[in-house]
C-alpha positions as CSV (number, residue, x, y, z in Angstrom):
1,M,-77.4,-131.3,-70.0
2,R,-78.8,-128.6,-71.8
3,V,-78.0,-125.3,-70.6
4,L,-80.5,-122.3,-70.7
5,N,-79.4,-119.6,-73.2
6,P,-80.9,-116.5,-71.7
7,R,-81.8,-114.6,-74.7
8,P,-80.5,-110.8,-74.4
9,S,-84.0,-109.5,-75.7
10,L,-85.3,-110.0,-72.5
11,A,-83.6,-106.9,-71.6
12,A,-85.7,-105.1,-73.5
13,A,-89.0,-106.6,-72.4
14,L,-88.0,-106.0,-68.6
15,T,-87.3,-102.2,-69.6
16,V,-90.6,-101.9,-70.7
17,L,-92.4,-104.4,-67.9
18,L,-90.0,-102.1,-64.9
19,S,-92.0,-99.2,-66.3
20,C,-94.7,-100.5,-64.1
21,V,-93.3,-100.0,-61.1
22,P,-94.4,-97.0,-59.0
23,S,-91.9,-94.1,-58.8
24,V,-91.7,-92.1,-55.8
25,R,-90.9,-88.4,-56.9
26,G,-89.6,-85.7,-54.8
27,D,-88.4,-82.5,-56.1
28,L,-90.1,-82.1,-59.3
29,S,-87.1,-80.1,-60.6
30,A,-84.3,-81.8,-60.0
31,A,-82.3,-82.4,-63.1
32,V,-82.3,-86.7,-62.9
33,Q,-85.5,-88.7,-61.9
34,V,-83.7,-91.9,-62.4
35,T,-86.7,-95.1,-62.5
36,A,-86.2,-98.7,-62.3
37,A,-87.2,-98.7,-66.0
38,D,-84.2,-96.6,-66.4
39,L,-81.6,-98.5,-64.6
40,A,-82.8,-101.6,-67.2
41,S,-82.0,-99.8,-69.8
42,V,-78.4,-99.7,-68.7
43,V,-78.4,-102.7,-68.3
44,L,-80.2,-103.5,-72.0
45,V,-77.3,-101.4,-73.4
46,A,-74.3,-103.3,-71.5
47,I,-75.7,-106.2,-72.8
48,A,-76.1,-105.2,-76.2
49,V,-72.0,-103.1,-75.8
50,L,-71.2,-107.0,-74.9
51,I,-72.7,-108.8,-78.2
52,V,-72.9,-106.2,-80.4
53,K,-70.4,-106.6,-83.6
54,P,-70.2,-103.4,-85.6
55,A,-69.3,-104.9,-88.4
56,T,-73.0,-106.9,-88.9
57,L,-75.0,-104.4,-88.2
58,P,-76.9,-102.6,-91.0
59,A,-76.1,-99.3,-92.8
60,R,-79.5,-98.1,-92.0
61,V,-78.3,-97.4,-88.3
62,L,-76.0,-94.5,-89.4
63,V,-79.7,-92.7,-89.2
64,L,-78.6,-92.3,-85.8
65,A,-75.5,-90.5,-86.0
66,P,-76.5,-87.1,-87.0
67,V,-78.5,-87.3,-83.9
68,A,-76.0,-87.9,-81.3
69,G,-73.6,-85.7,-83.6
70,A,-76.4,-82.6,-83.1
71,V,-77.0,-82.7,-79.5
72,A,-73.3,-83.0,-78.9
73,I,-73.0,-79.9,-80.5
74,A,-75.5,-78.7,-78.6
75,T,-74.3,-79.1,-75.4
76,L,-70.9,-78.3,-76.3
77,A,-72.2,-74.7,-77.7
78,S,-74.1,-74.3,-74.8
79,P,-73.6,-70.9,-72.4
80,D,-74.1,-73.6,-69.2
81,A,-72.4,-76.6,-70.5
82,L,-72.4,-78.3,-67.1
83,V,-76.3,-77.9,-66.9
84,S,-76.6,-78.9,-70.3
85,L,-75.0,-82.4,-69.5
86,P,-77.5,-84.9,-68.0
87,G,-80.0,-83.2,-70.9
88,Y,-77.3,-84.5,-73.2
89,V,-76.8,-87.9,-71.6
90,R,-80.7,-88.0,-71.6
91,Y,-80.9,-87.4,-74.9
92,V,-78.2,-90.2,-76.3
93,Q,-79.7,-92.9,-74.2
94,V,-83.1,-92.4,-75.5
95,F,-82.7,-91.8,-78.5
96,V,-79.5,-93.4,-79.3
97,L,-78.4,-95.7,-77.2
98,V,-81.7,-97.8,-76.3
99,P,-82.8,-98.1,-79.8
100,L,-79.2,-99.4,-80.6
101,A,-79.0,-101.2,-78.5
102,V,-83.4,-103.2,-79.0
103,L,-81.5,-103.3,-82.6
104,A,-78.4,-105.7,-81.6
105,T,-80.5,-107.9,-78.9
106,V,-83.3,-108.4,-80.9
107,R,-81.7,-111.4,-83.9
108,D,-84.8,-113.1,-84.9
109,R,-88.7,-113.1,-85.0
110,T,-88.8,-115.2,-81.3
111,D,-87.0,-111.6,-79.8
112,I,-89.4,-109.3,-81.9
113,L,-92.7,-111.5,-80.2
114,I,-90.6,-111.2,-77.1
115,V,-90.4,-107.3,-77.0
116,G,-93.9,-106.6,-78.7
117,G,-95.3,-109.6,-76.2
118,S,-93.9,-107.2,-73.3
119,L,-95.6,-104.1,-74.7
120,V,-98.9,-105.6,-75.6
121,G,-98.5,-106.8,-71.7
122,V,-97.9,-103.8,-70.2
123,A,-101.0,-102.2,-72.3
124,A,-103.1,-104.4,-70.8
125,L,-102.1,-104.2,-66.9
126,Q,-101.4,-100.3,-67.6
127,G,-105.1,-100.7,-69.0
128,L,-106.7,-102.7,-66.3
129,V,-105.4,-100.5,-63.4
130,G,-106.8,-97.7,-65.2
131,C,-110.7,-98.8,-65.5
132,V,-110.4,-100.0,-61.9
133,Q,-109.3,-96.5,-61.1
134,V,-112.2,-94.7,-62.7
135,L,-114.5,-97.5,-61.6
136,T,-113.7,-96.9,-57.9
137,G,-113.0,-93.5,-57.8
138,N,-109.2,-93.7,-57.5
139,G,-108.1,-91.7,-60.6
140,A,-106.2,-88.6,-61.1
141,S,-108.5,-85.0,-61.0
142,Y,-109.9,-84.0,-63.9
143,A,-112.7,-81.0,-63.4
144,G,-112.2,-82.0,-59.5
145,E,-113.3,-85.2,-59.5
146,P,-111.2,-88.5,-59.5
147,V,-112.2,-90.0,-62.9
148,R,-109.1,-90.1,-65.0
149,A,-107.5,-93.1,-66.1
150,V,-103.7,-93.0,-65.2
151,G,-102.6,-96.6,-64.3
152,T,-99.6,-97.0,-62.1
153,F,-98.1,-93.2,-63.6
154,G,-100.1,-91.4,-61.5
155,A,-101.0,-88.0,-62.0
156,L,-97.3,-86.5,-62.4
157,D,-97.2,-88.3,-65.5
158,V,-100.8,-88.3,-66.5
159,M,-99.8,-89.6,-70.0
160,G,-97.6,-92.3,-69.3
161,M,-100.8,-95.0,-69.2
162,A,-102.0,-93.3,-72.7
163,N,-98.7,-93.8,-74.8
164,V,-98.5,-97.5,-73.1
165,V,-101.7,-98.3,-73.8
166,G,-101.4,-96.7,-77.6
167,Y,-98.4,-98.9,-78.5
168,G,-100.0,-102.3,-77.2
169,T,-103.3,-101.0,-79.0
170,I,-101.3,-100.5,-82.0
171,I,-99.1,-103.5,-82.3
172,L,-102.7,-105.7,-81.8
173,L,-104.1,-104.2,-84.3
174,S,-101.9,-104.0,-87.4
175,V,-101.3,-108.4,-85.8
176,G,-105.0,-108.5,-86.5
177,L,-105.1,-107.4,-89.7
178,A,-102.6,-110.2,-90.8
179,L,-104.7,-113.0,-89.4
180,R,-107.4,-114.9,-89.8
181,G,-110.1,-116.7,-88.4
182,R,-110.0,-116.7,-84.3
183,A,-106.7,-115.5,-84.2
184,R,-107.7,-112.2,-85.9
185,A,-110.7,-112.1,-83.5
186,A,-108.5,-112.2,-80.8
187,A,-106.0,-109.6,-81.7
188,L,-108.9,-107.2,-83.1
189,G,-110.9,-107.8,-79.6
190,G,-107.8,-106.9,-77.8
191,A,-107.0,-103.8,-79.0
192,A,-110.9,-102.7,-79.2
193,L,-110.7,-103.6,-75.3
194,L,-107.9,-101.3,-75.4
195,C,-109.5,-98.8,-76.3
196,V,-111.1,-98.3,-73.2
197,P,-108.4,-97.2,-70.8
198,L,-107.6,-95.0,-73.8
199,A,-110.9,-93.2,-74.1
200,L,-110.8,-92.8,-69.8
201,S,-107.2,-91.5,-69.7
202,L,-109.0,-88.3,-71.0
203,S,-106.1,-87.5,-73.3
204,R,-107.3,-85.6,-76.5
205,G,-103.7,-85.9,-78.3
206,A,-103.6,-90.2,-77.6
207,W,-106.9,-90.2,-78.8
208,L,-105.7,-87.9,-82.4
209,A,-102.6,-90.5,-82.1
210,L,-104.7,-93.4,-82.6
211,L,-106.9,-92.5,-85.0
212,G,-103.7,-91.2,-87.2
213,A,-101.8,-94.3,-86.7
214,S,-105.3,-97.0,-87.2
215,L,-105.9,-95.1,-90.8
216,A,-102.1,-95.1,-91.2
217,V,-102.3,-98.7,-90.8
218,L,-105.7,-99.3,-92.6
219,F,-104.5,-97.2,-95.6
220,L,-101.4,-99.5,-96.0
221,R,-103.0,-102.9,-95.8
222,N,-106.1,-102.1,-97.6
223,R,-107.3,-98.7,-99.3
224,A,-110.8,-99.8,-99.6
225,L,-111.3,-101.0,-95.9
226,A,-109.6,-97.5,-94.8
227,A,-112.4,-95.8,-97.0
228,R,-115.2,-97.6,-95.6
229,V,-113.4,-96.9,-91.8
230,V,-113.2,-93.0,-92.6
231,L,-117.0,-93.2,-94.3
232,L,-118.2,-95.1,-90.9
233,G,-116.3,-93.0,-88.8
234,A,-117.1,-89.3,-90.2
235,V,-121.1,-90.5,-90.0
236,A,-120.3,-91.3,-85.9
237,A,-119.3,-88.4,-86.0
238,V,-122.6,-86.3,-87.3
239,A,-124.6,-88.5,-85.2
240,L,-123.0,-87.8,-82.1
241,A,-122.7,-84.0,-83.1
242,L,-126.5,-84.2,-83.6
243,G,-127.7,-86.9,-81.6
244,P,-129.0,-86.4,-77.6
245,G,-125.4,-87.0,-76.5
246,T,-123.0,-89.9,-76.0
247,G,-124.2,-90.9,-72.3
248,S,-120.7,-89.3,-71.3
249,D,-121.0,-85.8,-70.1
250,L,-117.5,-85.8,-69.4
251,L,-115.9,-87.8,-72.1
252,E,-118.5,-85.6,-74.6
253,R,-117.3,-82.2,-73.1
254,R,-113.7,-83.5,-73.7
255,V,-114.1,-84.5,-77.4
256,T,-115.4,-81.1,-78.0
257,S,-113.1,-79.7,-76.6
258,I,-110.6,-80.9,-79.3
259,T,-112.4,-78.3,-82.0
260,S,-112.4,-75.6,-79.4
261,A,-108.9,-75.6,-78.7
262,A,-108.0,-73.0,-81.3
263,T,-110.9,-70.8,-80.8
264,Q,-111.9,-71.2,-77.1
265,P,-108.9,-72.4,-75.3
266,D,-109.1,-73.7,-71.2
267,Q,-106.3,-72.9,-69.5
268,S,-104.6,-75.9,-70.1
269,V,-104.5,-75.5,-73.7
270,N,-103.1,-71.6,-73.5
271,D,-101.0,-72.4,-70.9
272,R,-99.7,-75.0,-73.7
273,Y,-99.0,-71.8,-76.4
274,H,-97.6,-69.7,-73.8
275,L,-95.1,-72.5,-73.7
276,W,-94.9,-73.5,-77.8
277,L,-94.0,-69.6,-78.0
278,A,-91.5,-69.3,-75.3
279,A,-89.4,-72.4,-77.4
280,T,-89.9,-70.6,-80.4
281,N,-88.4,-67.1,-78.6
282,M,-85.4,-69.4,-77.4
283,W,-84.6,-70.5,-80.6
284,L,-84.8,-67.0,-82.6
285,D,-82.0,-66.2,-80.1
286,R,-79.6,-69.1,-80.9
287,P,-81.0,-70.2,-84.3
288,L,-78.5,-72.4,-84.8
289,T,-77.2,-74.3,-81.8
290,G,-80.5,-73.7,-79.3
291,V,-80.1,-72.6,-76.1
292,G,-79.0,-75.9,-74.7
293,P,-79.8,-79.7,-73.4
294,R,-82.1,-79.1,-70.2
295,R,-82.1,-75.0,-70.3
296,F,-85.7,-74.7,-71.1
297,A,-86.9,-74.7,-67.4
298,R,-84.2,-72.2,-66.5
299,L,-85.0,-69.5,-68.9
300,R,-88.9,-70.6,-69.2
301,D,-89.7,-67.4,-67.5
302,T,-87.1,-65.1,-69.4
303,Y,-89.2,-65.8,-72.9
304,A,-92.6,-67.0,-71.9
305,P,-95.8,-64.4,-72.1
306,I,-96.8,-63.2,-68.8
307,G,-99.7,-65.1,-68.9
308,L,-98.7,-68.5,-68.4
309,S,-99.5,-70.3,-65.4
310,T,-96.3,-71.6,-63.1
311,G,-97.1,-75.1,-63.2
312,S,-100.4,-77.6,-63.7
313,D,-102.4,-78.8,-60.9
314,T,-102.4,-82.3,-60.2
315,D,-104.4,-84.3,-57.2
316,D,-104.9,-89.0,-57.2
317,P,-105.1,-91.0,-53.8
318,V,-101.2,-91.7,-53.6
319,N,-99.5,-88.6,-54.7
320,G,-102.2,-86.2,-53.1
321,Y,-102.1,-82.4,-54.9
322,R,-99.4,-81.0,-56.4
323,R,-98.6,-77.7,-58.1
324,Q,-96.2,-79.8,-61.1
325,P,-94.0,-77.1,-62.6
326,L,-94.2,-76.2,-66.3
327,L,-90.1,-77.3,-67.4
328,S,-91.2,-77.9,-71.1
329,P,-92.8,-77.2,-73.9
330,H,-94.8,-80.2,-74.0
331,N,-94.0,-80.4,-77.7
332,M,-90.7,-82.8,-78.7
333,Y,-90.2,-80.5,-81.5
334,L,-90.5,-77.3,-80.3
335,L,-87.9,-78.8,-77.7
336,T,-85.5,-80.0,-79.8
337,L,-85.7,-76.7,-82.0
338,S,-85.2,-74.5,-79.1
339,E,-82.5,-76.7,-77.3
340,Q,-80.3,-77.6,-79.9
341,G,-81.7,-75.4,-82.5
342,L,-81.7,-75.8,-86.4
343,L,-79.2,-78.6,-86.4
344,G,-81.3,-80.8,-83.6
345,L,-84.0,-80.3,-85.7
346,A,-83.0,-81.0,-88.6
347,A,-81.4,-84.7,-87.6
348,F,-84.0,-85.8,-85.3
349,G,-87.0,-85.6,-88.0
350,T,-84.1,-86.7,-90.6
351,F,-84.3,-89.7,-88.1
352,L,-87.9,-90.2,-88.2
353,A,-88.3,-89.5,-91.6
354,C,-85.7,-92.5,-92.9
355,M,-87.3,-94.7,-90.5
356,A,-90.8,-93.7,-92.1
357,R,-90.0,-93.9,-95.7
358,W,-88.4,-97.2,-94.9
359,A,-91.5,-98.8,-93.0
360,V,-93.8,-97.4,-95.9
361,R,-91.9,-98.6,-98.6
362,G,-91.5,-101.4,-96.9
363,R,-95.0,-102.3,-96.1
364,T,-94.1,-103.0,-92.3
365,L,-97.5,-101.9,-90.9
366,T,-96.6,-102.4,-87.2
367,A,-93.5,-100.3,-87.2
368,V,-96.4,-97.7,-89.9
369,G,-98.6,-98.1,-87.0
370,L,-96.2,-97.1,-83.9
371,L,-94.3,-94.7,-85.8
372,T,-97.3,-92.8,-86.4
373,W,-98.6,-92.6,-83.2
374,Q,-95.3,-91.5,-82.1
375,I,-94.7,-88.6,-84.7
376,I,-97.6,-87.2,-83.4
377,A,-97.6,-88.1,-80.0
378,F,-94.2,-85.5,-80.0
379,A,-96.3,-82.5,-81.3
380,Y,-98.4,-82.7,-77.7
381,G,-95.9,-84.0,-75.7
382,D,-92.1,-85.0,-74.9
383,I,-89.6,-87.0,-73.2
384,G,-89.3,-87.4,-69.3
385,G,-91.0,-89.6,-66.9
386,P,-91.6,-93.2,-66.0
387,A,-92.9,-93.8,-69.6
388,T,-90.0,-92.7,-71.7
389,P,-87.6,-95.9,-71.9
390,V,-90.6,-97.5,-73.1
391,M,-90.7,-95.2,-75.8
392,S,-87.2,-95.9,-76.7
393,V,-87.7,-99.5,-76.3
394,V,-90.3,-99.0,-79.4
395,L,-88.4,-96.6,-81.3
396,G,-85.4,-99.8,-81.0
397,L,-88.5,-101.7,-82.2
398,V,-89.3,-99.5,-85.2
399,L,-85.8,-99.2,-86.1
400,T,-85.2,-102.9,-86.2
401,L,-88.1,-103.8,-88.3
402,V,-87.1,-101.1,-91.0
403,A,-83.5,-101.7,-90.6
404,R,-83.5,-105.7,-89.9
405,P,-86.1,-107.3,-91.8
406,E,-84.0,-110.0,-92.5
407,V,-85.1,-110.7,-88.5
408,L,-88.4,-111.8,-89.7
409,A,-89.5,-115.0,-91.4
410,P,-92.3,-116.2,-93.4
411,T,-95.0,-116.9,-91.2
412,P,-98.5,-115.5,-90.9
413,L,-97.6,-112.6,-88.9
414,R,-95.1,-111.3,-91.5
415,G,-97.9,-109.2,-92.7
416,A,-98.2,-107.1,-89.5
417,L,-94.4,-107.9,-88.5
418,R,-93.3,-106.4,-92.0
């Protein structure tokens, strides 16, 4: 009798799937917020430790060493190491341990399809929930109306659904470009459908991230096709700007606000600028090693301009109205710079730059798309919330695709996955 041998990559898929479990948050300022996906990621790391053979790991995983080293130095140099210790653990979990565990457990093309399939499946589920929220008037509040799609993440993690749906869209787009016939139509059609909840998320940053990632994938696949898409997009933008409107005043105003963010910023954008200035001032005080992990929230009021709001208002049918404190600069690069200094930012930047270079040189469409999305997303967001373990798995998938090209077999999907 044949004994079933479960694939270790299922632990990575489980981490992604459990991100859909709604989390009940009490004190939003608590140092540690543990979700079901976080617990699954611990299991994933444990499985990887049991099965990994260090001698078989590719040399490119060494790019993770400076990331772990820089945050360790910043923690030791922190004026309050006990406060920084949870931040050190979280940072290493997200950017070192989980990506390395994904690489260790993804051993062949089937494993890649398992992890990639879980990302697409969760994107579809979250997108469906988000669309239902908008249609039934049960979304998160925006301008006083419950019209914002947030999926199961709720208003307390308003960017969670947009990020997860974005991952699924990019995967389907890159796979669709490599296929032919009905399979291509199905993949590209799925990507187009996921654009609907992404639009309903009302996330300006997510729209820009999708635009950048899509263009990167198109240019890598076919420059002529990318040029035509850019031209058509420019024509459509001009038509929308000069025409009678989109038919949705809310979406139209949200799109228009992208261009006015610098000249006429709203309160949320003003708060973002103030938080960025606070992060910069922290770095100027301790330029080499920063103020220490998890210390931005404690020092925010010391360094932020007086015009910064104490928090942002959130409201949805599940969590009700809450005043959510602004505990981070909502920019991963500035968060790393303020808390880990130049050493931390250099290590983090090297990590992303190396993976981007390997992805482009290997013409790995999925890796290029996902990494472009994440690089842009880090400019308007940082780690935190139930969607963070999903992002960590995505980074692990990208690392696998660029560091272990041998896991890919010569199939029609190769053009997308490799």
